[in-house]
C-alpha positions in Angstrom: 35.3 -51.7 -29.8 33.7 -55.1 -30.3 32.7 -56.9 -27.1 31.0 -60.3 -27.3 29.7 -62.6 -24.6 31.2 -66.0 -25.7 30.0 -68.3 -23.0 28.2 -68.4 -19.7 28.4 -71.2 -17.1 27.0 -71.8 -13.6 29.2 -71.3 -10.6 28.2 -72.0 -7.0 28.1 -68.2 -6.3 26.5 -67.2 -9.6 27.5 -67.3 -13.2 30.9 -66.9 -14.9 30.8 -65.0 -18.2 33.6 -65.5 -20.8 33.9 -62.3 -22.8 35.8 -61.7 -26.0 37.4 -58.3 -26.6 40.3 -57.4 -28.9 41.3 -61.0 -29.5 41.5 -61.6 -25.8 39.1 -63.4 -23.4 38.2 -62.3 -20.0 36.2 -64.2 -17.4 34.0 -62.3 -14.9 31.9 -63.9 -12.1 28.5 -62.3 -11.7 27.3 -63.0 -8.2 23.7 -64.2 -7.7 22.9 -60.8 -6.0 24.2 -58.9 -9.1 22.1 -61.1 -11.4 19.0 -60.3 -9.3 19.8 -56.6 -9.6 20.3 -56.8 -13.3 16.8 -58.3 -13.6 15.3 -55.8 -11.2 16.7 -52.8 -13.1 16.1 -54.5 -16.5 19.7 -53.8 -17.6 21.0 -55.7 -20.6 24.0 -57.9 -19.7 25.8 -56.4 -22.6 25.6 -53.0 -21.0 27.0 -54.4 -17.8 29.9 -56.1 -19.6 30.6 -52.8 -21.5 30.6 -50.9 -18.3 33.1 -53.3 -16.7 35.4 -53.5 -19.6 35.1 -50.1 -21.2 34.1 -47.8 -18.3 34.1 -44.0 -18.6 35.4 -43.8 -15.0 36.3 -46.2 -12.2 36.2 -45.0 -8.6 37.5 -46.7 -5.4 34.7 -48.1 -3.2 34.8 -49.4 0.3 37.5 -52.0 1.2 39.0 -53.5 -2.0 36.1 -52.7 -4.2 35.8 -50.6 -7.3 32.8 -48.9 -9.0 32.7 -48.7 -12.8 30.5 -46.1 -14.4 29.2 -45.8 -18.0 26.5 -43.4 -19.1 23.4 -44.4 -21.0 21.2 -41.4 -21.6 20.2 -39.7 -18.4 21.2 -42.8 -16.4 24.4 -44.5 -15.4 25.3 -48.2 -15.1 27.1 -48.4 -11.7 28.8 -51.7 -11.3 30.5 -52.6 -8.0 33.2 -55.2 -8.3 36.2 -56.7 -6.6 38.8 -59.4 -7.3 39.3 -62.8 -5.9 42.6 -64.4 -7.0 42.7 -62.1 -10.1 39.1 -63.0 -11.1 36.8 -59.9 -11.3 33.6 -60.5 -9.3 30.6 -58.3 -10.0 29.0 -57.8 -6.6 26.0 -55.5 -7.5 24.8 -53.2 -10.1 22.2 -50.4 -10.4 21.0 -47.8 -12.9 20.6 -44.4 -11.1 20.5 -41.0 -12.7 24.0 -40.0 -13.9 24.0 -36.6 -12.3 24.0 -38.2 -8.8 27.2 -40.3 -9.2 29.1 -39.4 -12.4 32.1 -37.3 -11.6 33.6 -36.1 -14.9 34.9 -39.3 -16.5 38.5 -40.1 -17.2 39.4 -41.3 -13.7 40.5 -44.9 -13.6 41.4 -46.3 -10.2 41.4 -49.8 -11.8 40.7 -51.4 -15.2 39.6 -55.0 -15.7 40.5 -54.8 -19.4 44.0 -53.4 -19.5 44.1 -53.1 -23.3 42.1 -49.8 -23.3 
């Protein structure tokens, strides 16, 4: 499935990414903390977007948060997000070994992109 980052603009809390997928556009707010973690872990933003929109599994986190997983080799992009007024907000992200967190795939407690 073709995913493309169309635009990025600054927001007081971070950056809003406009993403194109299947003739739709979706906006996601990346908090400053998440942006710092992306740099720390040296994860490509395209991998983060793919994890959020086409996850292999999504688990329930603490409070009203969700954790999207997508495997990349022996590792896993683990993206923690929540919603504010229907806007998905990426809170943090990291790149641990997949055997520690990946359950079995196919569990979707939430989906940002409902077309999949």
